[in-house]
C-alpha positions as CSV (number, residue, x, y, z in Angstrom):
1,M,-138.1,130.0,-6.9
2,T,-141.5,128.2,-6.7
3,R,-144.0,128.4,-9.6
4,V,-146.2,130.6,-7.5
5,E,-143.3,132.9,-6.7
6,L,-142.4,133.0,-10.4
7,I,-146.0,134.1,-11.3
8,E,-145.9,136.7,-8.6
9,E,-142.6,138.1,-9.9
10,F,-144.1,138.2,-13.4
11,L,-147.1,140.3,-12.1
12,K,-144.7,142.5,-10.2
13,R,-142.7,143.2,-13.4
14,F,-145.4,143.4,-15.9
15,G,-148.5,144.5,-13.9
16,D,-152.0,143.2,-13.8
17,S,-154.1,142.5,-16.9
18,D,-157.4,141.0,-18.0
19,Q,-155.4,138.4,-19.9
20,A,-154.6,135.1,-18.1
21,V,-151.0,134.0,-17.5
22,R,-149.9,130.6,-18.7
23,V,-146.9,128.6,-17.6
24,F,-144.7,126.4,-19.8
25,Y,-141.7,124.2,-19.2
26,A,-138.9,122.9,-21.4
27,P,-136.1,120.7,-20.3
28,G,-132.4,120.6,-21.2
29,R,-130.8,117.4,-22.4
30,V,-127.8,115.3,-22.0
31,N,-126.5,113.1,-24.9
32,L,-125.3,109.8,-23.6
33,I,-123.6,108.9,-26.9
34,G,-123.7,110.0,-30.6
35,E,-121.9,113.3,-30.8
36,H,-121.7,115.4,-34.0
37,T,-123.6,112.7,-35.9
38,D,-126.9,114.6,-35.9
39,Y,-126.0,117.0,-38.7
40,N,-124.3,114.1,-40.6
41,G,-127.5,112.0,-40.9
42,G,-126.7,109.6,-38.1
43,H,-128.0,108.3,-34.8
44,V,-127.9,110.1,-31.4
45,F,-129.0,108.9,-28.0
46,P,-130.0,111.8,-25.8
47,C,-132.5,112.1,-23.0
48,A,-134.4,115.1,-21.6
49,L,-133.4,116.2,-18.1
50,T,-135.4,117.2,-15.1
51,L,-133.4,120.5,-15.3
52,G,-134.8,123.1,-17.6
53,I,-136.5,126.5,-18.2
54,E,-139.9,127.6,-16.9
55,G,-141.7,130.5,-18.4
56,V,-144.7,132.6,-17.6
57,F,-146.4,134.1,-20.6
58,R,-149.3,136.5,-21.2
59,L,-150.8,138.0,-24.4
60,R,-150.7,141.7,-24.7
61,G,-153.3,142.8,-27.2
62,D,-150.8,145.0,-29.1
63,R,-147.7,144.3,-31.2
64,T,-145.1,144.6,-28.5
65,V,-143.1,141.7,-27.1
66,R,-141.6,142.2,-23.6
67,L,-139.2,139.7,-22.1
68,A,-137.3,139.2,-18.9
69,S,-135.1,136.5,-17.4
70,L,-134.4,136.0,-13.7
71,N,-131.1,134.5,-14.8
72,E,-130.0,137.7,-16.5
73,A,-129.5,141.2,-14.9
74,D,-130.7,143.1,-18.0
75,G,-134.2,144.2,-17.0
76,I,-137.1,144.0,-19.4
77,R,-136.2,143.6,-23.1
78,T,-138.6,145.0,-25.7
79,F,-139.2,144.7,-29.4
80,S,-142.1,145.2,-31.8
81,L,-143.6,142.6,-34.2
82,D,-144.1,145.4,-36.6
83,D,-140.3,145.7,-37.1
84,P,-138.3,143.1,-39.0
85,L,-137.1,140.3,-36.9
86,V,-133.3,140.6,-37.3
87,L,-130.4,139.4,-35.2
88,R,-128.6,142.2,-33.3
89,E,-125.3,141.9,-31.4
90,E,-126.9,143.2,-28.2
91,D,-129.8,140.7,-28.3
92,G,-128.0,138.0,-26.3
93,W,-130.5,135.4,-25.0
94,V,-133.4,137.3,-26.7
95,S,-132.0,136.2,-30.1
96,Y,-133.3,132.7,-29.5
97,V,-136.8,134.0,-28.8
98,K,-136.7,136.2,-31.9
99,G,-135.4,133.3,-34.0
100,V,-138.3,131.1,-33.1
101,L,-140.8,133.8,-33.9
102,W,-139.0,134.3,-37.2
103,A,-139.1,130.6,-38.0
104,F,-142.8,130.4,-37.3
105,Q,-143.4,133.4,-39.6
106,M,-141.3,131.8,-42.3
107,R,-143.5,128.7,-42.0
108,G,-146.5,130.9,-42.7
109,C,-147.9,131.1,-39.1
110,V,-149.5,134.4,-38.2
111,I,-148.3,136.0,-35.0
112,P,-151.2,138.4,-34.4
113,E,-150.2,140.1,-31.2
114,G,-147.3,140.5,-28.8
115,F,-146.8,138.9,-25.4
116,E,-144.9,139.2,-22.1
117,M,-142.6,136.5,-20.9
118,L,-140.6,135.9,-17.7
119,I,-138.3,132.9,-17.5
120,E,-136.2,131.2,-15.0
121,G,-134.0,128.2,-15.5
122,D,-131.7,125.8,-13.5
123,L,-129.7,124.9,-16.6
124,P,-126.2,126.3,-16.3
125,A,-125.5,128.4,-19.5
126,G,-122.5,127.2,-21.6
127,A,-122.4,123.8,-19.9
128,G,-123.4,121.8,-22.9
129,L,-126.9,120.9,-21.6
130,S,-128.7,122.8,-24.3
131,S,-130.1,125.8,-22.5
132,S,-130.5,127.6,-25.9
133,A,-132.5,124.7,-27.3
134,A,-134.7,124.6,-24.1
135,L,-135.4,128.3,-24.5
136,E,-136.3,127.8,-28.2
137,V,-138.6,124.9,-27.6
138,L,-140.2,126.7,-24.6
139,T,-140.9,129.7,-26.9
140,G,-142.2,127.4,-29.6
141,M,-144.7,125.6,-27.4
142,A,-145.9,128.9,-25.9
143,V,-146.4,130.4,-29.4
144,T,-148.3,127.3,-30.5
145,R,-150.6,127.3,-27.5
146,L,-151.0,131.1,-27.1
147,Y,-152.0,131.6,-30.7
148,E,-153.8,128.3,-31.0
149,L,-151.8,127.3,-34.1
150,Q,-153.1,124.2,-35.8
151,N,-151.0,121.3,-37.1
152,V,-147.9,122.3,-35.0
153,N,-146.9,119.3,-32.9
154,E,-143.9,118.8,-30.7
155,I,-141.8,117.4,-33.6
156,E,-142.6,120.5,-35.7
157,I,-141.7,122.7,-32.7
158,A,-138.3,121.0,-32.6
159,V,-137.8,121.5,-36.3
160,L,-138.7,125.1,-36.2
161,S,-136.5,125.7,-33.1
162,Q,-133.6,124.0,-34.9
163,R,-134.2,126.3,-37.9
164,A,-134.2,129.3,-35.6
165,E,-130.8,128.4,-34.2
166,S,-129.2,127.4,-37.4
167,K,-130.6,130.0,-39.8
168,F,-131.4,133.0,-37.5
169,V,-128.8,132.8,-34.7
170,G,-126.2,131.3,-36.9
171,M,-125.1,128.2,-35.1
172,N,-125.4,125.5,-37.8
173,C,-126.6,122.8,-35.4
174,G,-128.4,119.5,-36.0
175,I,-131.8,118.6,-34.7
176,M,-130.8,116.6,-31.6
177,D,-131.0,119.2,-28.9
178,Q,-134.3,120.6,-29.8
179,F,-135.8,117.1,-30.5
180,A,-134.8,115.9,-27.0
181,S,-136.2,118.9,-25.3
182,A,-139.5,118.6,-27.2
183,M,-139.9,114.8,-27.2
184,G,-138.3,113.6,-24.0
185,R,-140.0,110.9,-22.0
186,K,-139.5,110.1,-18.3
187,G,-137.2,107.2,-17.7
188,C,-136.1,106.9,-21.3
189,A,-133.5,108.0,-23.7
190,I,-134.3,108.6,-27.4
191,L,-132.6,106.6,-30.2
192,L,-133.1,109.1,-33.0
193,N,-132.2,108.6,-36.6
194,T,-131.7,112.3,-37.6
195,D,-131.8,111.6,-41.3
196,R,-135.4,110.5,-41.4
197,I,-136.5,111.8,-38.0
198,R,-137.3,108.3,-36.9
199,Y,-137.1,107.6,-33.2
200,E,-137.8,105.2,-30.5
201,Y,-137.8,105.4,-26.7
202,V,-135.3,103.1,-24.9
203,P,-135.8,102.6,-21.2
204,L,-132.7,103.6,-19.2
205,H,-132.4,100.4,-17.1
206,L,-129.2,101.3,-15.2
207,G,-129.7,99.3,-12.1
208,D,-128.3,101.2,-9.1
209,A,-126.1,103.3,-11.4
210,K,-126.6,107.1,-11.8
211,I,-126.1,109.5,-14.6
212,V,-123.8,112.2,-13.3
213,I,-123.1,115.4,-15.3
214,T,-119.9,117.3,-14.4
215,N,-119.8,120.9,-15.4
216,S,-116.2,121.9,-16.2
217,K,-117.1,125.6,-15.8
218,V,-115.4,126.2,-19.2
219,K,-118.1,127.9,-21.1
220,H,-118.3,127.4,-24.8
221,S,-119.7,129.9,-27.3
222,L,-120.5,127.7,-30.3
223,V,-121.4,130.5,-32.8
224,D,-117.9,131.9,-32.3
225,S,-116.1,128.6,-32.0
226,A,-114.9,125.9,-34.3
227,Y,-118.3,124.2,-34.4
228,N,-119.3,125.6,-37.8
229,T,-115.9,124.8,-39.1
230,R,-116.3,121.1,-38.1
231,R,-119.5,121.0,-40.1
232,T,-117.8,122.5,-43.1
233,E,-115.0,120.0,-42.8
234,C,-117.5,117.2,-42.7
235,G,-119.2,118.6,-45.8
236,K,-115.9,118.6,-47.7
237,A,-115.2,115.0,-46.7
238,L,-118.7,114.1,-47.9
239,K,-118.2,115.6,-51.3
240,K,-115.0,113.6,-51.8
241,L,-116.7,110.3,-50.7
242,Q,-119.6,111.0,-53.0
243,L,-117.2,110.6,-55.9
244,V,-117.1,106.9,-55.1
245,S,-120.3,106.2,-53.1
246,N,-123.9,107.0,-53.7
247,I,-124.5,108.7,-50.3
248,N,-126.3,111.8,-49.0
249,H,-124.7,111.9,-45.6
250,L,-121.5,110.7,-44.0
251,C,-123.5,108.3,-41.8
252,D,-124.8,106.6,-44.9
253,L,-121.5,104.8,-44.9
254,D,-120.7,101.9,-42.6
255,V,-117.3,101.5,-41.1
256,D,-116.0,98.9,-43.7
257,K,-117.1,101.0,-46.7
258,F,-115.5,104.1,-45.2
259,E,-112.2,102.2,-44.6
260,S,-112.1,101.0,-48.2
261,T,-112.9,104.4,-49.7
262,K,-111.4,107.0,-47.3
263,D,-108.3,107.5,-49.4
264,V,-110.4,109.5,-51.9
265,I,-110.7,112.3,-49.3
266,M,-107.0,113.2,-49.6
267,N,-106.9,115.5,-46.6
268,D,-105.8,114.2,-43.2
269,T,-108.1,116.6,-41.2
270,Y,-111.2,115.9,-43.2
271,T,-110.5,112.2,-43.0
272,K,-110.3,112.4,-39.2
273,R,-113.6,114.3,-39.0
274,A,-115.3,111.7,-41.2
275,R,-113.8,108.8,-39.3
276,H,-115.2,110.1,-36.0
277,V,-118.6,110.6,-37.4
278,I,-118.9,107.2,-39.1
279,Y,-117.4,105.3,-36.2
280,E,-119.5,107.3,-33.7
281,N,-122.7,106.4,-35.6
282,A,-121.8,102.7,-35.4
283,R,-120.8,103.1,-31.7
284,T,-124.2,104.6,-30.9
285,I,-126.1,101.8,-32.5
286,R,-124.0,99.2,-30.7
287,A,-124.3,101.0,-27.4
288,V,-128.1,101.0,-27.5
289,S,-128.1,97.3,-28.4
290,A,-125.9,96.7,-25.3
291,L,-128.2,98.7,-23.1
292,R,-131.2,96.8,-24.3
293,V,-129.7,93.5,-23.1
294,G,-128.5,94.9,-19.9
295,N,-124.8,95.0,-20.8
296,L,-124.0,98.2,-19.0
297,K,-120.3,97.5,-19.0
298,R,-120.2,97.4,-22.8
299,F,-122.2,100.6,-22.9
300,G,-119.6,102.3,-20.7
301,E,-116.7,101.1,-22.9
302,L,-118.4,102.6,-25.9
303,M,-118.8,105.9,-24.1
304,N,-115.1,105.9,-23.4
305,Q,-114.3,105.2,-27.0
306,S,-116.6,108.0,-28.0
307,H,-114.6,110.5,-25.9
308,I,-111.2,109.3,-27.4
309,S,-112.6,109.8,-30.8
310,L,-114.0,113.3,-30.0
311,R,-110.6,114.2,-28.5
312,D,-108.3,112.8,-31.2
313,D,-110.3,112.7,-34.5
314,Y,-112.9,115.5,-34.0
315,E,-110.7,117.6,-31.8
316,V,-113.5,119.3,-29.8
317,S,-112.3,118.5,-26.3
318,C,-110.1,120.7,-24.1
319,P,-107.6,120.1,-21.3
320,E,-110.1,120.6,-18.6
321,I,-112.6,118.1,-20.1
322,D,-109.9,115.6,-20.8
323,F,-108.7,115.8,-17.2
324,L,-112.2,115.2,-15.9
325,V,-112.8,112.2,-18.1
326,K,-109.4,110.6,-17.5
327,S,-109.8,111.1,-13.8
328,A,-113.2,109.5,-13.9
329,W,-111.9,106.5,-15.8
330,K,-109.5,105.8,-12.8
331,I,-112.3,105.6,-10.2
332,D,-113.7,102.3,-9.2
333,G,-117.4,102.3,-9.9
334,V,-117.3,104.5,-13.0
335,I,-118.8,102.6,-15.8
336,G,-118.2,105.1,-18.6
337,S,-117.4,108.8,-19.0
338,R,-117.2,111.1,-21.9
339,L,-117.5,114.7,-23.2
340,T,-121.2,115.5,-23.8
341,G,-122.5,118.2,-26.1
342,A,-120.7,120.0,-28.9
343,G,-117.5,120.4,-27.0
344,F,-114.9,123.2,-26.6
345,G,-115.7,123.2,-22.9
346,G,-119.0,122.4,-21.2
347,S,-119.7,119.1,-19.4
348,T,-118.9,115.4,-19.1
349,V,-121.5,112.7,-18.7
350,S,-120.6,109.7,-16.6
351,I,-122.5,106.5,-15.6
352,V,-121.5,105.8,-12.0
353,R,-122.5,103.1,-9.6
354,G,-124.7,104.5,-6.8
355,D,-122.2,103.6,-4.1
356,A,-119.4,105.4,-5.9
357,V,-121.1,108.8,-6.6
358,E,-119.7,110.5,-3.5
359,T,-116.2,109.2,-4.1
360,F,-116.6,110.4,-7.7
361,R,-117.5,113.9,-6.6
362,E,-114.7,114.1,-4.0
363,Q,-111.9,112.9,-6.2
364,L,-112.8,114.9,-9.2
365,T,-113.3,118.1,-7.2
366,K,-109.9,117.8,-5.4
367,G,-108.0,116.9,-8.6
368,Y,-109.7,119.6,-10.6
369,Q,-109.1,122.3,-8.0
370,D,-105.4,121.3,-7.7
371,R,-104.9,121.3,-11.5
372,F,-107.1,124.2,-12.7
373,N,-108.0,126.1,-9.5
374,M,-111.7,125.7,-10.3
375,T,-114.4,123.7,-8.7
376,P,-116.7,121.7,-11.0
377,D,-120.4,121.4,-10.5
378,F,-122.1,118.0,-10.3
379,Y,-125.7,117.1,-11.3
380,V,-127.1,113.6,-10.6
381,V,-129.8,113.6,-13.2
382,E,-132.7,111.5,-14.3
383,A,-134.4,111.3,-17.7
384,G,-137.5,113.5,-17.7
385,D,-140.5,114.5,-19.9
386,G,-140.3,116.9,-22.8
387,V,-141.8,120.4,-23.2
388,R,-145.3,120.9,-21.7
389,E,-147.8,123.4,-20.5
390,I,-148.2,123.5,-16.7
391,P,-151.8,123.6,-15.7
């Protein structure tokens, strides 16, 4: 649907008004390397996508919020700002909008009136491309602009959006997804130190290679999955390591220090979780260094190592994802391939030479259909800009 058609659909659903409509866009993200390090004080390397969510908004003049999504067949959803913003089982995607409003209120921002909102996205839900973060960041930008809130920039929108997901929705995530959606820059990935929210843009000089996302069609539901369990396990490993090291996060340890102190953890599972996080943090830094000097082969090798660690030490992969990654590794022209996102399904990200992309699609499709009787989706993506208002 074009932007004009989206606005026409908005007017059809919500009617005419003296208030002007405003349009905002927030992208999804893909993480090239640095998985499950963001809530452990480490480095991540995501980029915003040119896939995302577009929303038409309009102030109402009363205290009612009315929402609709062209990606959902649930009509117009309504709630009042005069009622407490609480999570309800039936809320579904609306919980992310409520959560952002709640986070802004907790910050002390006044939400003086309700609004209407119609969204449409080309991000596949449950594919690990952060559709929830895009919706949160989209809402945060709209709230900031509609109510002319002062001193709320894109980084603050990311922080409030992450708070909405972790404290309101209940998925105890780190800052990476929301930060990438809010702060993306065309042609670049972001090396983000999540401990101090320090970041730099790194140009994605890939030559003729392409970033290819493969959606396994195995949808994850992170709130109900082992995601929060992994975070708890990391916390328990951290407490043990703090007995012998003056650290605030797992990623404060380098690999050598971890190897010399890991026996204090005294739990095989917690040790594996910590090992993934600490080695992944080091891999991310090395991968970005390799990219800066044009060593794409080394970058791909580190991507592959990342997947093995996610599979064996962090145990967040699944048979379908492992099949896609192993199959990709066998194809001439695939520079690197790994699980991307939190895991338990979702997508893989691969760096593929341009002349091998079609072979990559064909071989993975055939093999996946034969093995799992499903057809994966493929997205050849580019790094795009972050959240913005569309004039």
